[in-house]
C-alpha positions in Angstrom: -43.9 10.3 54.5 -45.4 8.6 51.5 -42.8 10.2 49.3 -40.1 8.9 51.5 -41.4 5.3 51.2 -41.8 5.6 47.5 -38.2 6.8 47.1 -37.0 4.1 49.4 -38.8 1.4 47.3 -37.3 2.8 44.1 -33.8 2.8 45.5 -34.2 -0.8 46.8 -35.6 -1.9 43.5 -32.8 -0.3 41.5 -30.2 -1.8 43.8 -31.7 -5.2 43.5 -31.9 -4.9 39.7 -28.3 -3.9 39.5 -27.3 -6.8 41.7 -29.2 -9.2 39.5 -27.5 -7.8 36.3 -24.1 -8.1 37.9 -24.8 -11.7 38.9 -26.0 -12.5 35.3 -22.8 -11.0 33.9 -20.6 -13.0 36.3 -22.4 -16.2 35.3 -21.9 -15.4 31.6 -18.2 -14.8 32.1 -17.8 -18.0 34.1 -19.6 -20.0 31.4 -17.4 -18.4 28.7 -14.3 -19.2 30.7 -15.4 -22.8 31.1 -16.1 -23.1 27.4 -12.8 -21.6 26.5 -11.0 -24.1 28.9 -12.9 -27.0 27.3 -11.9 -25.9 23.8 -8.3 -25.5 24.8 -8.2 -28.9 26.4 -9.6 -30.4 23.1 -6.9 -28.8 20.9 -4.0 -31.3 20.5 -0.7 -30.0 21.7 1.7 -29.3 18.7 5.0 -31.1 18.6 8.0 -29.3 17.3 8.3 -29.4 13.5 10.5 -32.2 12.1 13.2 -31.3 9.5 11.1 -33.0 6.8 8.1 -30.9 7.7 10.2 -27.7 7.6 11.5 -28.7 4.2 8.0 -29.3 2.9 6.8 -26.0 4.3 9.7 -24.2 2.6 8.9 -25.9 -0.7 5.2 -24.8 -0.4 6.3 -21.2 0.4 8.7 -21.2 -2.7 5.8 -22.5 -4.9 3.5 -19.7 -3.6 6.2 -17.1 -4.3 6.7 -18.4 -7.8 3.0 -18.3 -8.4 2.8 -14.7 -7.2 5.7 -13.8 -9.5 4.0 -15.5 -12.5 0.7 -13.6 -11.7 2.6 -10.3 -11.5 4.3 -11.0 -14.9 0.9 -11.9 -16.5 -0.6 -8.7 -15.2 2.3 -6.7 -16.5 1.9 -8.4 -19.9 -1.8 -7.6 -20.0 -1.1 -4.0 -19.1 1.5 -3.7 -21.8 -0.9 -5.2 -24.3 -3.7 -2.8 -23.3 -1.3 0.1 -23.7 -0.2 -1.1 -27.1 -3.8 -1.3 -28.2 -4.5 2.2 -27.0 -1.4 3.4 -28.8 -2.6 1.8 -32.0 -6.0 3.3 -31.7 -4.5 6.7 -31.1 -2.2 6.3 -34.2 -5.2 5.3 -36.3 -7.1 8.4 -35.2 -4.1 10.6 -36.0 -3.8 9.1 -39.5 -7.5 9.7 -40.1 -7.0 13.3 -39.0 -4.0 13.7 -41.2 -5.9 12.3 -44.2 -8.8 14.7 -43.5 -6.4 17.6 -43.3 -4.6 16.6 -46.5 -7.8 16.2 -48.5 -10.3 18.5 -46.9 -12.3 19.1 -50.0 -12.8 15.4 -50.7 -13.8 14.9 -47.1 -16.3 17.8 -47.2 -17.8 16.5 -50.4 -18.3 13.0 -49.1 -20.0 14.4 -46.0 -22.3 16.7 -48.0 -23.4 14.0 -50.6 -26.2 11.7 -49.7 -25.2 8.1 -49.4 -26.8 7.0 -52.7 -25.0 9.7 -54.7 -21.6 9.0 -53.3 -22.0 5.3 -54.0 -23.2 6.1 -57.5 -20.2 8.4 -58.1 -17.8 5.8 -56.7 -19.3 3.1 -59.0 -19.3 5.4 -62.1 -15.7 6.5 -61.5 -14.7 2.9 -61.1 -16.3 2.0 -64.5 -14.4 4.8 -66.2 
């Protein structure tokens, strides 16, 4: 019998809690609807656009499109400039490699000599 009473109390408590939650949700929804209606009533109703306003809007859109085109052109120019710089660097590296291949002995000698000796040889050969 005690078990039955405890179960009954739990069931009643849970039903009451659910009912209270549902009421709170309904109150929230009603408050939100009222707030939404108040906001909508505060928003001025838009009149149809006049021809002058349409023309002005079209001008603004054209200006924005022109600005976008200019930005794209600037970006393309920057990309081309970066590619040209990379190409020049690559060409310089190739030239250096060709020079090293054409004069391998001179290159090896310069690498093997200590810095003081190579500057001395350069200075002595210049004085001759």
